[in-house]
C-alpha positions as MATLAB code, in Angstrom:
seq = 'MDNYKAAKWRKRRILKIATKKLPVSVIAAFILGVLSLIMFIAMCIISVINLGNAGQIVGIVPIISLIVNAWAFFVSYRNLKREDVKKGPVSVSAFLNGGMVIVYLVLYLLGFYIMFR';
ca = [
      36.776  -45.760  103.392;
      36.706  -49.397  104.526;
      34.753  -48.487  107.652;
      32.168  -46.688  105.538;
      31.686  -49.754  103.320;
      31.470  -52.057  106.355;
      28.865  -49.825  108.017;
      26.848  -49.632  104.812;
      27.016  -53.406  104.407;
      25.835  -53.907  108.022;
      22.848  -51.622  107.427;
      21.864  -53.600  104.338;
      22.199  -56.842  106.232;
      20.083  -55.577  109.106;
      17.349  -54.426  106.765;
      17.089  -57.823  105.098;
      16.443  -59.693  108.349;
      12.786  -59.575  109.349;
      12.385  -59.565  113.099;
       9.258  -60.733  114.839;
       8.021  -58.656  117.719;
       5.973  -59.183  120.841;
       3.219  -56.576  121.232;
       2.566  -54.953  124.589;
      -1.056  -56.132  124.423;
       0.097  -59.776  124.418;
       2.374  -59.181  127.394;
      -0.529  -57.508  129.230;
      -2.850  -60.399  128.322;
      -0.324  -62.924  129.627;
       0.152  -61.014  132.891;
      -3.631  -60.735  133.341;
      -3.958  -64.482  132.734;
      -1.334  -65.309  135.352;
      -2.946  -62.908  137.853;
      -6.327  -64.486  137.183;
      -4.897  -67.956  137.799;
      -3.360  -66.779  141.088;
      -6.643  -65.127  142.132;
      -8.557  -68.309  141.262;
      -6.271  -70.412  143.450;
      -6.495  -67.831  146.266;
     -10.309  -67.732  146.047;
     -10.452  -71.540  146.176;
      -8.241  -71.563  149.277;
     -10.316  -68.834  150.947;
     -13.520  -70.705  150.145;
     -12.169  -73.974  151.567;
     -10.954  -72.281  154.742;
     -14.393  -70.682  155.306;
     -16.215  -73.941  154.405;
     -18.009  -72.337  151.458;
     -19.268  -69.285  153.359;
     -16.646  -66.799  152.205;
     -19.092  -64.071  151.204;
     -19.918  -62.095  148.107;
     -16.352  -61.015  147.328;
     -15.376  -64.588  146.555;
     -18.310  -64.729  144.137;
     -17.775  -61.338  142.491;
     -14.023  -61.588  141.862;
     -14.385  -64.574  139.469;
     -16.990  -62.672  137.405;
     -14.533  -59.826  136.960;
     -11.773  -62.328  136.184;
     -14.005  -64.035  133.605;
     -14.556  -60.737  131.796;
     -10.844  -59.863  131.935;
      -9.844  -63.324  130.690;
     -12.335  -63.169  127.833;
     -10.849  -59.836  126.742;
      -7.280  -61.153  127.105;
      -8.169  -64.266  125.093;
      -9.638  -62.090  122.349;
      -6.443  -59.986  122.229;
      -4.237  -63.084  122.121;
      -6.334  -64.788  119.464;
      -6.328  -61.653  117.315;
      -2.513  -61.519  117.526;
      -2.214  -65.187  116.532;
      -3.420  -64.220  113.052;
      -0.663  -61.660  112.538;
       2.496  -62.622  110.658;
       5.075  -60.391  112.374;
       4.450  -61.630  115.932;
       6.262  -64.322  117.909;
       3.875  -67.253  118.107;
       5.140  -68.903  121.317;
       4.179  -66.283  123.919;
       0.965  -65.486  122.049;
      -0.035  -69.165  122.047;
       0.721  -69.523  125.758;
      -1.326  -66.413  126.513;
      -4.261  -67.625  124.410;
      -4.127  -71.087  126.003;
      -3.931  -69.688  129.540;
      -6.733  -67.156  129.100;
      -8.958  -69.520  127.120;
      -8.473  -72.201  129.750;
      -9.378  -69.803  132.541;
     -12.533  -68.716  130.671;
     -13.562  -72.364  130.407;
     -12.792  -72.989  134.091;
     -14.859  -69.978  135.189;
     -17.780  -70.921  132.926;
     -17.788  -74.518  134.205;
     -17.569  -73.238  137.774;
     -20.573  -70.949  137.318;
     -22.617  -73.556  135.436;
     -21.917  -76.084  138.182;
     -22.913  -73.521  140.814;
     -26.167  -72.726  139.013;
     -26.910  -76.423  138.654;
     -26.412  -76.988  142.384;
     -28.358  -73.863  143.318;
     -31.444  -74.597  141.175;
     -31.528  -78.358  141.586;
];
């Protein structure tokens, strides 16, 4: 009978503790942000090695990364508003993806400025 009461007490105790979770979408957004950062560094290295004549792939990959980072930032920002989510990883994901969106936009604006000057 004591084991039954102890088990019942443990269940009550577990139910009272609210646990915060980490959605799969936030994990995916974080991974996409890290991959985008790695691709950005790789594209910069490839461009420097080829003295700026790396071809269209080096220009197309950042556009795709910009779109992916904008989506990942939107997912992270939407999860920041929720109450039952861990804020640390969501904040890091939002900061990383938002920062990469800004970097890509500045890069393209600078390129357009140089091209049409």
